[in-house]
Steps between C-alpha positions, in 0.01 A plus 500: 500500500653833399631593155854496631455145633373385165808646333730340751341157441539515121787272390678610174598140412142380538378803295748395221385139517140611486572713190677215310230243581222752444629580153516127422142452624375796292683380188422130510223452765736250671742515789314638803532225760728273304769770467440748783482253790831325415670839451378622837594178680826399328652834411354742754468253793142581578312243713311263269160553671536879479625480137203291380240711688643841405557398141140387461368825646730704269375292205141596595596852398739419211265278296215758471743768382628281215152365429356851474747593229394192295130556559534851360673368188251214458755226530304307764272204420229554763323174421815308593541711817148414620535124453851484647395700805184290546723196557812657654358713785315222693781252419758739652309493831475123474871468445578713802262292714655171382850635585390604844358160589769290333711299746823592318391832355844651456641189332197480275539864404864448403413193297235691312741786425753250366235344278391843384858589409528180293168574332614853409825359354293273282285797400815696397610202292161508339530870425847448350358218282215724387741779416690256270180386329310834505511519121241222496298629797189720461572871502371685807201724446569872503204614708323353799160420350231238468731291272664365824224301673536376859545125552299501817569161658879492439527862617303435814720197576813703448370758748418236758843333472694826492300647788556188713876511444513876578303444819747233618825667387433873433671441161363466154228760466669632184735228387262206508210689336703657221646160402147350482375799296789468258415137421120521522468820299792519242305769306551753773787753447771555754340828627164322536660219696667742742200720539258212561741335745552819698125564537404142579759487777353799689208308672731205554776705667232690696371170645850382592600843640188513719608174658848637560368816658282297734738215579840590361794722595464817291768762579392848409850637446588215268172527311539877463855463364377244244218734392725803459712303254245284333202723426675741255694206351199280440329797331791553263526124432123482421518804271775327303328160487169657383675637198768242429472231230473132590842422355644703786260408778494121464880464539491742800220290659710181443811649660311617809326159522842336478635715788189425709530125434871484579450685826220264599729197446780674701750556217792714614596842372766364263274252333223760486725744320617238246141384431364851457787610279465189283121557469550867402755401238269235361209739453723767353628239251143397413404865440804561276426185294135607460596847396746363246225278357268794461288441809233769515469667836165538671388864515476684831167466673276795425336698778130455561277785388286474817767394741302201635523126438200315364408151620588219265259258337465187713434153368435175669 
């Protein structure tokens, strides 16, 4: 294919969609499949099979870009990444295999997406509750270090469950995992949550993308358009999230999770706008109340002297 043909096949609207979702992914670690696929199908009228396949392949390039930024700034918990990937990668293949042999595979997939949307709504409710009671919650640690040990068995189970769902639905590599990390490891800061989530999703997305390349309907022009918009945007989002305090990142994660959940349960554009606007006003109100009460902001994450992340201490 010539250079001219590549340019002709680039779609400005898909490039813009890729940029918006890419920035959300870089900033929060959430929103790849749960946001991009509905945008492509519902707003840009892309065939669902092509949207899922091309989105996964684009994510295979997006996630490492964002993850590399966090690795350099040492905001990645490598111990968590190892145990999540150990469960998630084989489970993703198992999920895809179960879907392929299921008698009513499409109906089962839709049911799982609906259940996932409901689960994410419950997770957002939990985040809201935590934001209201954070004065009594343990403060996040300021540096990724041995003071955050890995809970091996729960982390492995989260990887297995999340990988299985991703294998069946192509959704959840970021949203499911970051919700689990928030509740299993409350001592992690917002930047550490995002960095760890971005890096752990790389092997999981790679496994799912390989299946789509072999058996899916990847469209090169669509994938190229997504990459043109998403790659610089995910880099900028990751740069911001690696430096931002938790008081900014956690509300951003909650809002993107809310959007993802509402799309999964088929909420319309009007309801989506009302919900997101209400959530944004809520978190702004909480921030103003905290500031008035003398809430001390978390300092920006300091850059690593060596530029590399060290593995975390692991405990049984």
